[in-house]
NUMARKOL-957280 format. One line per 3 residues: for each residue x, y, z of C-alpha. Coordinates in steps of 0.02 Angstrom, whole numbers, plus 50000, padded with zeros to 5 digits. Example, Ala and Ser with C-alpha at 12.3 -4.5 7.8 and 13.67 -1.06 7.14 Angstrom:
! residues 2
50615/49775/50390  50684/49947/50357
This chain:
! residues 375
48244/51011/48860  48379/51000/48720  48418/50831/48633
48586/50829/48704  48497/50816/48884  48359/50692/48840
48446/50564/48735  48614/50497/48800  48720/50369/48716
48772/50190/48773  48955/50174/48826  49047/50134/48671
49224/50103/48648  49349/50236/48582  49370/50198/48393
49545/50137/48342  49680/50235/48267  49665/50267/48084
49756/50136/47982  49744/50010/48130  49682/49837/48083
49505/49817/48156  49503/49641/48195  49698/49629/48256
49700/49548/48422  49788/49649/48557  49958/49577/48604
49984/49560/48801  50166/49588/48833  50260/49454/48916
50311/49585/49060  50296/49772/49093  50480/49806/49047
50477/49987/49116  50428/49906/49293  50564/49769/49261
50696/49921/49241  50631/49996/49404  50639/49846/49499
50808/49788/49451  50881/49975/49479  50799/49969/49655
50884/49797/49690  51037/49846/49628  51040/50014/49733
50989/49917/49892  51139/49795/49864  51258/49952/49839
51186/50025/49996  51227/49855/50088  51410/49854/50023
51424/50034/50065  51342/50035/50236  51426/49869/50301
51599/49947/50244  51622/49830/50107  51544/49701/50184
51662/49710/50336  51524/49726/50454  51403/49603/50355
51352/49438/50430  51380/49295/50297  51253/49186/50399
51120/49315/50350  51152/49296/50168  50983/49202/50138
50885/49339/50224  50992/49475/50113  50938/49387/49945
50765/49382/49997  50763/49562/50040  50842/49598/49877
50717/49486/49767  50572/49580/49894  50636/49743/49828
50631/49697/49659  50463/49635/49667  50388/49778/49760
50455/49910/49642  50395/49806/49489  50222/49793/49565
50224/49973/49623  50269/50028/49443  50144/49926/49361
50014/49998/49490  50058/50168/49441  50047/50145/49251
49854/50117/49281  49773/50271/49225  49651/50289/49375
49817/50256/49490  49917/50377/49395  49795/50518/49391
49772/50508/49578  49970/50502/49598  50001/50644/49494
49857/50752/49564  49916/50715/49732  50092/50771/49705
50043/50920/49618  49931/50971/49760  50070/50921/49894
50199/51027/49813  50103/51169/49752  50149/51315/49869
50001/51424/49795  49887/51285/49875  49963/51276/50045
49879/51424/50138  49714/51372/50070  49731/51190/50117
49807/51221/50274  49963/51110/50211  50047/51067/50376
49892/51033/50474  49823/50925/50329  49981/50818/50326
49978/50793/50504  49798/50747/50501  49816/50627/50349
49967/50537/50424  49884/50520/50586  49724/50452/50509
49793/50341/50371  49953/50284/50435  49979/50292/50620
49807/50278/50707  49719/50201/50551  49553/50253/50616
49470/50209/50458  49479/50022/50520  49412/50072/50688
49251/50127/50603  49233/49950/50534  49251/49867/50704
49352/49881/50876  49412/49686/50859  49468/49723/50683
49567/49881/50734  49650/49798/50876  49718/49653/50776
49768/49771/50632  49863/49886/50762  49949/49734/50835
50008/49662/50668  50047/49832/50592  50156/49890/50725
50232/49731/50776  50281/49706/50605  50353/49884/50592
50450/49869/50743  50521/49693/50682  50569/49771/50521
50657/49924/50610  50771/49806/50697  50788/49666/50578
50842/49762/50411  50985/49860/50476  51054/49706/50565
51041/49602/50411  51113/49731/50301  51265/49756/50416
51211/49935/50444  51191/49907/50634  51298/49802/50748
51348/49792/50933  51521/49784/50995  51586/49739/51171
51643/49897/51272  51796/49915/51372  51693/49943/51539
51623/49766/51552  51430/49755/51533  51437/49878/51402
51389/49868/51216  51441/49996/51095  51313/50038/50953
51393/50049/50784  51297/50120/50653  51367/50126/50476
51537/50091/50548  51527/50244/50667  51509/50218/50852
51362/50325/50902  51330/50269/51085  51356/50144/51225
51223/50059/51321  51234/49946/51479  51186/49764/51441
51077/49751/51587  50994/49927/51575  50805/49972/51522
50882/50029/51354  50983/49878/51323  50841/49754/51359
50723/49853/51263  50847/49842/51104  50891/49660/51127
50710/49607/51159  50629/49705/51018  50592/49560/50923
50523/49479/51066  50405/49612/51105  50351/49616/50907
50317/49430/50917  50209/49455/51067  50107/49586/50975
50093/49496/50804  50040/49328/50867  49890/49389/50963
49842/49514/50823  49848/49373/50702  49744/49256/50820
49604/49398/50822  49612/49414/50635  49596/49229/50607
49454/49233/50753  49349/49354/50651  49379/49270/50484
49301/49120/50571  49157/49197/50651  49090/49339/50541
48977/49283/50399  49032/49417/50272  49223/49384/50300
49192/49192/50278  49096/49212/50112  49207/49333/50034
49386/49272/50088  49494/49162/49994  49651/49060/50064
49785/49136/49964  49728/49313/49975  49654/49321/50147
49724/49170/50256  49906/49148/50189  49965/49303/50242
49908/49274/50421  49985/49100/50427  50141/49171/50363
50145/49313/50494  50106/49182/50628  50243/49065/50572
50378/49193/50581  50324/49269/50740  50296/49103/50826
50454/49036/50763  50553/49187/50820  50480/49183/51002
50524/48975/51007  50705/49041/50975  50693/49155/51127
50620/49019/51228  50771/48892/51177  50915/49022/51217
50838/49101/51378  50767/48943/51470  50820/48783/51374
51011/48821/51364  50998/48832/51162  50913/48654/51151
50867/48633/50984  50903/48809/50932  50994/48754/50774
50843/48687/50699  50728/48809/50757  50845/48943/50669
50829/48852/50512  50639/48841/50524  50638/49032/50571
50752/49070/50415  50639/48970/50308  50473/49065/50360
50552/49239/50362  50631/49195/50176  50468/49139/50105
50370/49283/50192  50475/49411/50113  50473/49320/49940
50287/49319/49939  50268/49485/50012  50262/49595/49841
50124/49460/49767  49998/49459/49897  49897/49557/50009
50039/49616/50119  50090/49725/49969  49952/49853/50031
50092/49904/50166  50179/50003/50014  50010/50073/49947
49949/50142/50106  50052/50294/50100  49992/50346/49943
49821/50378/50025  49900/50542/50103  49903/50601/49927
49717/50567/49899  49676/50654/50051  49757/50809/49972
49682/50780/49807  49494/50771/49885  49539/50934/49993
49588/51021/49837  49449/50976/49742  49330/51009/49895
49393/51180/49899  49390/51223/49714  49263/51247/49574
49106/51146/49581  49043/51033/49446  48864/51089/49406
48735/50959/49334  48663/51024/49173  48498/50922/49203
48467/50969/49389  48568/51132/49401  48648/51053/49558
48832/51055/49618  48873/50878/49640  49056/50842/49630
49229/50938/49619  49257/50993/49443  49430/50936/49446
49374/50754/49474  49248/50756/49343  49380/50835/49219
49503/50708/49282  49366/50561/49257  49338/50605/49076
49528/50594/49035  49546/50424/49123  49392/50345/49034
49461/50393/48881  49630/50323/48926  49549/50154/48979
49454/50147/48805  49284/50210/48858  49192/50354/48769
49043/50427/48879  49043/50602/48766  48884/50671/48718
48805/50631/48532  48837/50808/48483  48990/50933/48510
48881/51034/48615  48812/50920/48731  48888/50872/48914
48973/50704/48933  48887/50576/49046  49024/50599/49184
48953/50781/49187  48795/50740/49237  48749/50700/49429
48671/50535/49485  48507/50616/49509  48517/50690/49331
48553/50526/49259  48409/50439/49345  48308/50578/49280
48369/50562/49101  48330/50369/49110  48152/50412/49177
48110/50526/49035  48183/50411/48903  48075/50277/48964
47922/50390/48976  47942/50436/48795  47976/50262/48734
47808/50208/48810  47706/50350/48741  47686/50445/48899
47626/50300/49003  47786/50276/49103  47796/50352/49293
C-alpha cells in the first residue's frame, strides 16, 4: 500500500492568502448587502405590480393598507434570506448544478426530463410523500396546513393587492369577476361556484385549524418531538397559524349568524394576527415554504449523478458515489475553508475515499501505531 493511502492528514484549515495578517480577526459584516439589494428590488417590484395591477390604485382598498405593507416587508425579508441562503457554498452548488441539469437539453433524453419533473413535483410539492414515510398523522397535519394556507394565499393576495375584485352585475344576483381591470366572467351569487369563491377562506380555516391541532398533539405526545422542539422555532408558527385561522372563522360566524355583532373588534384582531404572521414568516420555520421548490433541482442533480460516471475508491476499488458529487464536494470544502487534500500531489483527497475505505485506513493506522497488535 502506498504512503498516500496509509497515512491520512487531519483536516486542516486552508492557508491564508499571501500577505494577509495571520492574527487579524475576521470582520463580520453588518448585513449581506447583496441580499439587501435583492430584497429591496423585489419589494419595489411588488409595489409597482400593485400599482399597475390595481389600475393606479383605483381598485385598491385602502382599508387593507396594513396587509399590503406587511406583504411588502415579507417580500423583502423572504428575498433577503433566500439570497443569503443561496450565497452559502453548499446551497449555491446544489442550486447551480440543479439549474444546469434542468436546462441542459443534452441531458433530457437520458434523464427522462418531463417524467422526472412530474415525479419530483408530485413527491416534493403536491403529495409530499416524504412526510408520509415519517408518519400518517404527521402527513395529514402537514397536508391540511399546507394546502389550507395555499388556498388562503391564492384568494387573499390578489384581493389585497387590488388585482381581483367583484362588481354587482346588471342581472340581479350576479357578480362580475374583474381581474387586473378586465371583466373575465360573471358568477351567480347563490350558485356553487359563487359559494366556493366567497367561502374559500372559510374552507381554508377549517383545514388549517385541525391541521394545527394534530401537529400540536403530536408535539405534546411524541417523546422525540418534545425533547428537540423549541418554542420560537416549532410552536410559535403553529400558534400564529391557529390565531389567523381561528380569528378568520370567528369573523365568518359573526356576519353569518350574529348579524355582525363584535365584527369590528374581531376584524382588528384578525388583521393583527395576519400582519404579525407575515412579518414573522421570513425569519422562522415557515420560511421552508419558499425553500421546498428548490428540492426539485436537487432531484435532478441526484439523477444526473446516478446516471453519470461513478467515483471509485482507491482503497477498496469499489464505486461508492457519483463522481459529480465527489468533485463538487472538494470544491465546496475548499470554499468553506477546509482542506482534505492528500499530503502529496499524487494522493487522493479524503473525499475521494469511500466510508469503508476510510475505516480501513484508520484501522491500518492503529495497527501500525500499536506495532501490529491492533485488531
